[in-house]
C-alpha positions as YAML, in Angstrom:
chain: A
units: angstrom
residues:
- id: 1
  name: UNK
  ca: [-25.40, 54.71, 84.26]
- id: 2
  name: UNK
  ca: [-26.09, 53.55, 80.65]
- id: 3
  name: UNK
  ca: [-23.65, 52.23, 78.28]
- id: 4
  name: UNK
  ca: [-22.86, 54.20, 75.26]
- id: 5
  name: UNK
  ca: [-23.99, 52.86, 71.93]
- id: 6
  name: UNK
  ca: [-20.12, 52.37, 70.87]
- id: 7
  name: UNK
  ca: [-19.87, 50.13, 73.81]
- id: 8
  name: UNK
  ca: [-22.84, 48.09, 73.27]
- id: 9
  name: UNK
  ca: [-21.77, 47.45, 69.62]
- id: 10
  name: UNK
  ca: [-18.30, 46.47, 70.74]
- id: 11
  name: UNK
  ca: [-19.79, 43.98, 73.44]
- id: 12
  name: UNK
  ca: [-22.21, 42.46, 70.76]
- id: 13
  name: UNK
  ca: [-19.18, 42.05, 68.42]
- id: 14
  name: UNK
  ca: [-17.22, 40.17, 71.26]
- id: 15
  name: UNK
  ca: [-20.01, 37.89, 72.11]
- id: 16
  name: UNK
  ca: [-21.91, 37.03, 69.04]
- id: 17
  name: UNK
  ca: [-22.06, 33.51, 67.65]
- id: 18
  name: UNK
  ca: [-21.98, 34.48, 63.85]
- id: 19
  name: UNK
  ca: [-21.95, 37.58, 61.78]
- id: 20
  name: UNK
  ca: [-25.58, 38.31, 62.00]
- id: 21
  name: UNK
  ca: [-26.10, 37.46, 65.51]
- id: 22
  name: UNK
  ca: [-27.46, 40.18, 67.78]
- id: 23
  name: UNK
  ca: [-29.91, 38.74, 70.20]
- id: 24
  name: UNK
  ca: [-28.57, 35.39, 71.31]
- id: 25
  name: UNK
  ca: [-28.71, 34.79, 75.15]
- id: 26
  name: UNK
  ca: [-24.93, 35.25, 75.39]
- id: 27
  name: UNK
  ca: [-25.04, 38.72, 73.91]
- id: 28
  name: UNK
  ca: [-28.23, 39.71, 76.30]
- id: 29
  name: UNK
  ca: [-26.31, 38.35, 79.34]
- id: 30
  name: UNK
  ca: [-22.94, 40.04, 78.41]
- id: 31
  name: UNK
  ca: [-24.94, 43.53, 77.61]
- id: 32
  name: UNK
  ca: [-26.78, 43.18, 80.98]
- id: 33
  name: UNK
  ca: [-23.27, 42.57, 82.68]
- id: 34
  name: UNK
  ca: [-22.05, 45.65, 81.44]
- id: 35
  name: UNK
  ca: [-24.99, 47.73, 82.41]
- id: 36
  name: UNK
  ca: [-24.91, 45.90, 85.94]
- id: 37
  name: UNK
  ca: [-21.10, 46.94, 86.28]
- id: 38
  name: UNK
  ca: [-21.85, 50.46, 85.31]
- id: 39
  name: UNK
  ca: [-24.92, 50.96, 87.74]
- id: 40
  name: UNK
  ca: [-23.05, 49.16, 90.74]
- id: 41
  name: UNK
  ca: [-20.60, 51.91, 90.35]
- id: 42
  name: UNK
  ca: [-23.34, 54.36, 90.35]
- id: 43
  name: UNK
  ca: [-24.96, 52.94, 93.41]
- id: 44
  name: UNK
  ca: [-21.44, 53.14, 95.28]
- id: 45
  name: UNK
  ca: [-21.58, 56.85, 95.23]
- id: 46
  name: UNK
  ca: [-25.41, 57.32, 95.38]
- id: 47
  name: UNK
  ca: [-26.25, 55.05, 98.25]
- id: 48
  name: UNK
  ca: [-30.10, 56.37, 98.64]
- id: 49
  name: UNK
  ca: [-30.85, 56.25, 95.08]
- id: 50
  name: UNK
  ca: [-33.65, 53.61, 95.65]
- id: 51
  name: UNK
  ca: [-35.18, 53.88, 92.21]
- id: 52
  name: UNK
  ca: [-31.93, 52.81, 90.51]
- id: 53
  name: UNK
  ca: [-31.48, 50.18, 93.04]
- id: 54
  name: UNK
  ca: [-34.95, 48.57, 91.88]
- id: 55
  name: UNK
  ca: [-33.55, 48.77, 88.25]
- id: 56
  name: UNK
  ca: [-30.43, 47.12, 89.32]
- id: 57
  name: UNK
  ca: [-32.10, 44.29, 90.69]
- id: 58
  name: UNK
  ca: [-34.49, 43.76, 87.83]
- id: 59
  name: UNK
  ca: [-31.53, 43.49, 85.61]
- id: 60
  name: UNK
  ca: [-29.87, 41.09, 87.92]
- id: 61
  name: UNK
  ca: [-32.88, 39.04, 87.95]
- id: 62
  name: UNK
  ca: [-33.45, 39.13, 84.17]
- id: 63
  name: UNK
  ca: [-29.54, 37.94, 83.81]
- id: 64
  name: UNK
  ca: [-29.97, 35.24, 86.33]
- id: 65
  name: UNK
  ca: [-33.04, 33.83, 84.19]
- id: 66
  name: UNK
  ca: [-31.13, 33.99, 81.10]
- id: 67
  name: UNK
  ca: [-28.12, 32.21, 82.86]
- id: 68
  name: UNK
  ca: [-30.51, 29.53, 84.13]
- id: 69
  name: UNK
  ca: [-31.78, 29.19, 80.40]
- id: 70
  name: UNK
  ca: [-28.16, 29.01, 78.86]
- id: 71
  name: UNK
  ca: [-27.00, 26.60, 81.51]
- id: 72
  name: UNK
  ca: [-30.27, 24.34, 80.68]
- id: 73
  name: UNK
  ca: [-29.82, 24.39, 76.96]
- id: 74
  name: UNK
  ca: [-26.24, 24.73, 76.24]
- id: 75
  name: UNK
  ca: [-23.70, 23.85, 79.29]
- id: 76
  name: UNK
  ca: [-20.64, 24.47, 77.27]
- id: 77
  name: UNK
  ca: [-21.55, 27.91, 76.04]
- id: 78
  name: UNK
  ca: [-22.61, 28.59, 79.72]
- id: 79
  name: UNK
  ca: [-19.44, 27.67, 81.15]
- id: 80
  name: UNK
  ca: [-17.36, 29.69, 78.55]
- id: 81
  name: UNK
  ca: [-19.49, 32.77, 79.20]
- id: 82
  name: UNK
  ca: [-19.31, 32.58, 82.75]
- id: 83
  name: UNK
  ca: [-15.52, 32.48, 82.54]
- id: 84
  name: UNK
  ca: [-15.21, 35.43, 79.83]
- id: 85
  name: UNK
  ca: [-17.54, 37.57, 82.12]
- id: 86
  name: UNK
  ca: [-16.02, 36.64, 85.54]
- id: 87
  name: UNK
  ca: [-19.14, 35.60, 87.24]
- id: 88
  name: UNK
  ca: [-18.94, 33.23, 90.14]
- id: 89
  name: UNK
  ca: [-21.47, 30.42, 88.90]
...
């Protein structure tokens, strides 16, 4: 259900703006998307895991808020990020 430290480091290195960046909205959205994808797979096989469902919905809501912020502040970065992540917006 959780992502490994190596995978998180890999995602951060793929989506960071510069060498020292570790917390930009792009990175936060990418890490949340990775976690959401992993938890979605878990939910497919464990349909009655309502506690994990609640956590999944919270992560989706947080990602949505970050996406709205990024779209409002930097439209070009928003467009490229949703294209790279394969999100529908």
